[in-house]
Residue, then its C-alpha position, 0 to 999 in steps of 0.5 A: m543064518r547058516y554057513i555051508s562050504t563051497r565044495g559041499g562037505g562037513r556041517p552047516q556052522t554058525f557065525s562064530q563057529v566060522l570066525l574061529s574056524g578058517l578053511a571048512e573041514d573039506g578044503g572049501l570056503m564058507l559062506p552064507e547058505t542065503l545072502p541077506r537083502i538090503t532093501d531100498a528102505d534099508l538104505t534110506a534109513w541107513r543114510g547120515l548113520p555114523y560109520h560104527t552104527l552102520a557097520a553094526r546094522v550090516i554085520a548084524r544081517f550075518v549073525d544070529d542075535a543068539d549066536l552073537p548078541h547085536a547089543e555086544l556087536a554094537r559095543m564092539t564096532a563102537e569101540t573100533y571105528t573110532a576118530q582116534t583110531f581112523g584119523s576123522e569121524a568119516i572113517t573112510p573119507l572121500t576125496s575127488i580126483e575129478a582133475f584127472r579123469p570126471g567121476l573119479w573119487l578116492q574112498g580113504l580106507s587107509n588112515g588106520p594103525t597100519l596104514a592100509f586097508k586091511d585095518m578096516a576089518m582086522q580092527l573089528l576081527g581082533r575084538l571078535f576073537e577076543f570076546e568069543l574066546g573069552r565066553t568060551g575060554r577057549r585060546l586060538n593060535i592065529l596062523g596067516a599069510t601076507s604079501g605085505d599089509t595083511g600081516s601088520a594090520a592082523e599083528y596090531a589088531m591081535r598084539g597083547r590080546a588074551g588067548i591069542a597067538v599070531f604066526m605070520l608067514s611072509p615071502a622073505g625079501r618081497m615086502s617093502p622096507f616100510q612093511r618089514a620094519q611094521m611086522y618084524s619090529l614088533t616085540d609082543a610076546n604072542i607076535h611070531n613072524i615067519a619069513v618063507e624063501g619063495v613068493f606069497d602063494d608059498c606062504q598061502d599054500i602052507v597055511k592051507a596045507v596046515s589047515n588041511d591037517l584037521e588033527f594038527k589044526a584041533r590039536h593047536a587050535i589053529g585060526t586064520v585072519n587071511s580073507i578066508n576068514w568069513g569075519r574079514i569079508v563081511a566087515q569090508v562089506v560095510y565100507y561099500v554100504y558106506g562109500y554108497l550112501q557117502a557118494t549119493s544123495s538119492n537111492d536111484e542113483r547107482v556107483s562104481f568101485a575101482v579095486p586093486s585086486g590080489n587075493f580077491g578078498n576086497i572086491l569079494a566083498g563088493h560083489i557081496a554088497r551088490e548081490m545084497g542090493v546095494p546099487i553098484e553099476r560096475l566093480i572094476l578089477a585091477t591087477n599089476e603084472n600078476n594078471v591072472l584074475a584080469e585073465f579070467f574076467q577077460t577069458g574065462i581062463y584061470r591059470p594060477r601059479a603052477s603054470r607061471e611065475t609070480f612076478e615081483t612088482s612095485s605094488p608088492s602086496m598084489d603080487i599073488s597068483k592064487a586068489s583064495n577068496f575067488e572060490r567063493f565068487v565062482y561058487h556063487l556064478f554056478d548058483g551054489d553048485a558045489d560039485r562044480v566048484r570042487a572039480l574045478w578046484r581039484e585041478v587048481d590044487r593039483g597045480g592045474a588051471f581051468d577054462i569056463s570060457a564057453t559056459p553060459e555062466f561065463l557068458g552072462l557073467q559081466e552083465r549079472f555081476g558088473f565085473v569088468a578087469g584090467t592091468s597096469t604095469h609098472a610104467e603105468r602106475i608110475a605115471t598114474i601117480r605123477a598125473v594124479h599129483a600133478r592135476t589134483g595134489v593128491l599123493i596116492d601108493t601104488h596099489t591105488a594107482d593100479g585102481v586109479k589107472v584101470a578105473r580111468d580105462l573101464a569107469p562108466a561115463h556118468g556117475k561116480t566111481l570110488v577108487l579103493e585106496t588101498a594103502l598110504p604112499v608112505k609105505f612104498a617110498a621108493a617107487v612114490r620117489e621115482a614118480v614125483g621125485f620126493e619120498p612122502p614124509l616120515t612122522d617121527a614115529q615111524r623114522r623110529m620104527l624104521d630103525l628098530p631091530q627086526h625079529v624073523t624067522t627065515l625057512p625054506p618053504s617046508i609045512e613041516r618046518v612051519k608045524a614045528i615052530i608052532a608046536s614049540v610054542t603052544a600048547p595043545a588045545a583043551g580036549s584034543s588028543h595027543 
């Protein structure tokens, strides 16, 4: 299994190389040269497997045994996906909300340590990183950007791990109080929080700029846990396969998935699963008021933040306009034509937009890839939370509500549609109170966390300032030049 860049440059790499490297040398994103297949026989054999065993089987399709021994992979998935960590043996339990709309179910992805779906991949990624660094004697300085949930999931997965330091950028004042407390209350010596005076896209732009400084990246062993990291995408593919198997009794059935989408990583994993052969009928992309992705799938025009403002919303983890993982999907849309992808992202990186509405690839997109897209506003997500609770007794958060609202509008009339639950409502208590008149109850541990002192460095959106912080607390990587 070889990995190549969406922009056609650099050398092919192995999974373990891609795991620690982040962006490709040419600024593109790494992905498999060809996708492995999941056959009808595979699905039949996998029915009834526990989540950790299925995870080892699926991820092994992307990893050569000589590169990362499959026995070690199975050990790590068994240690990761436990009832103790994720709340039940089901790991991602299904809950019916058919009383709200026939055919709709929730797939619970938010029962991990930070109460958001990012834990599903990040808990495994921490073990993969530590294993790879341990056998090579290397260190890794993780630089990431978060709109709310990636940061805490990464920090809880990496805290205290040997050979790893985390530098997490977040938009100052734009996360919920619970999200800030989860991140900023940590006191582990290897965790460093940086609040950037701007929006998520400013944070993401800094991460990309630092990653594209190849000399600095090599000297300070910079890696990433954002969804540009292929290891995260692979781990997320698993719960699409598992969700399909949970929701069906035969491989003749098809299932749709509705996915709240900001940085496109979560739904990209669904796209990968579908392309591998999982019988997914429709991938329903849901955005909030920052509807850059919905606009693309509806019109063929991709216009990120350079040409409009990013709105602050009540589903803040999706307050993103420049979706990193979207480049991987466009690479598949254009059948691996790296020259076309490179030309399009040359415009995006300059702050521009692109329009492919007249191309045959876009005109055949929905039939070929199963994507549909819609938008949910604040009033609609509040009304959705209220209606789902009133009709089913289930309480959902604002991001999941965006997924439910768009699924209600766009899900097929037949079969099941699984809405990916992306966070628990306690993380967004103010909006939930607006919807149902009460806040989700806090545990004693959560109440104590909210009262803890918070530790964060706040600075303007400055690439050089972030580099200075990294350099001040890290030693140059072995073998690097000064």
